[in-house]
C-alpha positions as CSV (number, residue, x, y, z in Angstrom):
1,M,1.6,-181.1,138.4
2,A,2.6,-178.4,140.8
3,T,1.5,-178.2,144.3
4,I,1.2,-174.7,146.1
5,R,2.3,-174.2,149.6
6,P,3.0,-171.3,151.7
7,R,6.7,-169.8,151.1
8,T,9.0,-170.2,153.9
9,D,12.4,-168.5,154.3
10,P,14.5,-171.5,153.2
11,D,12.5,-171.2,149.7
12,I,13.9,-167.8,149.1
13,A,17.3,-168.9,147.6
14,A,15.5,-171.2,145.0
15,C,13.1,-168.3,144.3
16,L,15.9,-166.1,143.6
17,E,17.6,-168.7,141.3
18,I,14.2,-169.0,139.4
19,L,13.7,-165.2,139.2
20,N,17.2,-164.8,137.7
21,A,16.4,-167.3,135.0
22,V,13.1,-165.5,134.3
23,Y,15.0,-162.1,134.1
24,K,17.4,-163.5,131.4
25,T,14.6,-164.8,129.4
26,S,11.9,-162.0,129.8
27,G,13.4,-159.0,131.5
28,Y,11.1,-159.6,134.5
29,P,11.2,-157.7,136.9
30,V,12.1,-154.6,134.6
31,G,14.3,-153.1,137.6
32,G,15.9,-156.4,138.3
33,V,16.1,-158.0,141.7
34,G,18.4,-155.7,143.5
35,D,18.4,-156.7,147.0
36,P,17.0,-160.1,147.3
37,A,16.3,-160.1,150.9
38,L,14.4,-157.0,150.6
39,Y,12.5,-158.2,147.5
40,F,11.1,-161.3,148.9
41,T,10.8,-160.0,152.5
42,S,8.4,-157.1,151.5
43,D,5.6,-159.6,150.8
44,D,2.8,-160.0,153.2
45,D,1.9,-163.4,152.1
46,A,3.5,-165.7,149.7
47,W,3.4,-169.1,148.0
48,V,5.6,-171.5,145.9
49,A,4.7,-173.9,143.2
50,E,6.6,-177.0,143.8
51,T,7.0,-180.0,141.3
52,D,8.8,-183.2,142.4
53,G,10.2,-181.4,145.3
54,T,11.7,-178.6,143.2
55,I,10.3,-175.1,143.5
56,T,9.0,-174.0,140.1
57,G,7.1,-170.7,140.8
58,H,6.2,-168.1,143.2
59,I,3.4,-165.5,144.0
60,A,2.8,-163.0,146.5
61,L,0.2,-160.7,148.0
62,S,1.0,-157.2,149.5
63,N,-1.0,-154.7,151.3
64,A,-2.5,-151.8,149.4
65,R,-0.5,-148.7,149.5
66,T,-1.3,-145.5,147.6
67,E,2.1,-145.4,146.2
68,N,1.4,-148.6,144.2
69,V,0.1,-147.4,140.7
70,A,-2.5,-150.3,140.6
71,V,-4.0,-149.3,143.8
72,A,-3.8,-145.6,143.2
73,L,-5.5,-145.9,139.8
74,W,-8.2,-148.4,141.3
75,W,-9.0,-146.0,144.3
76,Q,-9.2,-143.1,141.7
77,Q,-11.9,-145.0,139.9
78,H,-13.4,-146.7,142.8
79,P,-12.9,-144.6,146.0
80,E,-15.6,-146.8,148.0
81,D,-13.6,-150.1,147.3
82,I,-10.9,-150.1,150.0
83,Q,-10.8,-153.8,150.6
84,V,-8.1,-154.4,148.1
85,R,-4.5,-156.1,148.0
86,V,-2.0,-156.2,145.3
87,L,-0.9,-159.6,143.7
88,G,2.7,-159.4,142.5
89,R,6.0,-161.3,142.1
90,L,4.4,-163.8,140.0
91,F,7.0,-165.9,138.2
92,V,7.5,-169.4,136.9
93,H,10.8,-171.0,135.8
94,P,10.8,-170.8,132.0
95,N,11.2,-174.7,131.9
96,S,8.0,-175.0,133.8
97,R,5.5,-172.8,131.8
98,K,2.6,-173.7,129.8
99,N,1.4,-176.3,132.3
100,G,-0.9,-174.5,134.4
101,T,1.4,-173.5,137.4
102,A,0.8,-169.8,137.0
103,S,-2.9,-170.3,137.0
104,K,-2.7,-172.5,140.3
105,L,-0.6,-169.8,142.0
106,I,-3.1,-167.1,141.1
107,D,-6.1,-169.3,142.2
108,T,-4.3,-169.7,145.4
109,A,-3.9,-166.1,145.8
110,V,-7.5,-165.2,144.8
111,E,-8.8,-167.6,147.4
112,E,-6.9,-166.2,150.1
113,A,-8.2,-162.7,149.1
114,R,-11.8,-164.0,148.9
115,R,-11.4,-165.6,152.4
116,R,-10.4,-162.1,153.6
117,G,-13.2,-160.4,151.8
118,Q,-10.6,-158.5,149.5
119,R,-10.2,-158.0,145.8
120,L,-6.8,-158.3,144.1
121,L,-5.1,-155.6,141.9
122,M,-2.2,-156.2,139.6
123,F,-0.5,-154.6,136.6
124,A,1.5,-156.1,133.9
125,L,3.8,-154.2,131.5
126,I,2.7,-154.1,127.9
127,K,5.7,-156.2,126.8
128,D,4.5,-159.0,129.0
129,Q,1.8,-160.2,126.5
130,D,1.6,-163.8,128.0
131,A,0.7,-162.3,131.5
132,I,-2.1,-160.1,130.0
133,R,-3.6,-162.9,128.1
134,L,-3.7,-165.0,131.2
135,Y,-5.3,-162.4,133.3
136,R,-7.9,-161.8,130.4
137,K,-8.4,-165.6,130.2
138,L,-9.0,-166.0,133.9
139,G,-11.6,-163.2,133.7
140,W,-9.9,-160.4,135.5
141,Q,-11.3,-157.0,134.9
142,H,-9.2,-154.7,132.9
143,Y,-9.5,-151.3,134.6
144,G,-6.8,-149.0,132.7
145,T,-3.8,-148.6,130.9
146,T,-1.1,-146.0,132.0
147,V,2.6,-145.4,131.8
148,F,4.7,-147.4,134.6
149,K,8.0,-145.7,135.5
150,W,10.9,-147.1,137.2
151,G,14.7,-146.5,137.8
152,Q,15.8,-143.2,136.3
153,G,13.8,-142.3,133.2
154,N,12.5,-145.7,132.3
155,E,8.9,-146.1,131.5
156,M,6.5,-148.4,129.6
157,A,2.8,-148.8,129.2
158,A,1.1,-151.1,131.7
159,E,-2.3,-152.7,131.8
160,Y,-4.3,-153.0,135.1
161,F,-6.4,-155.7,136.1
162,A,-8.7,-156.6,139.1
163,S,-9.9,-159.9,140.2
164,H,-13.7,-160.5,140.3
165,A,-16.0,-158.7,142.8
166,L,-16.4,-160.6,146.0
């Protein structure tokens, strides 16, 4: 069973290896990793899952910004609810899936948000049905479906979810 701990800078190389394996199997993230230093250092809080001394997963929280599509849609629907953060960069090594690691990572992020009096927002592309099923199973509130755009001319439908009210 995985243990969850805060991510440290020395963890980034292992996280990048896992993310490359995830990208090869599922196409996540759709825009690729690009600059790994920027990809991982833009997180405000991050955790890793570790099993037997090996990192097997990752999750991060970022501050809410209006350019984030999940935040923009939430604030359009709930302008009074400004205490939000964005859950993202959730990935688990393909060989370590289906054993509760993603749920443990999400639970850790949710507990941190609760401690701060915040709600979490996230979106999943329609192609990522396993993620969508997981958020529904965990009781996250679906609050919209829109088109997510990335790169030059790429777009795909995305479903948006919010954690429970605090």
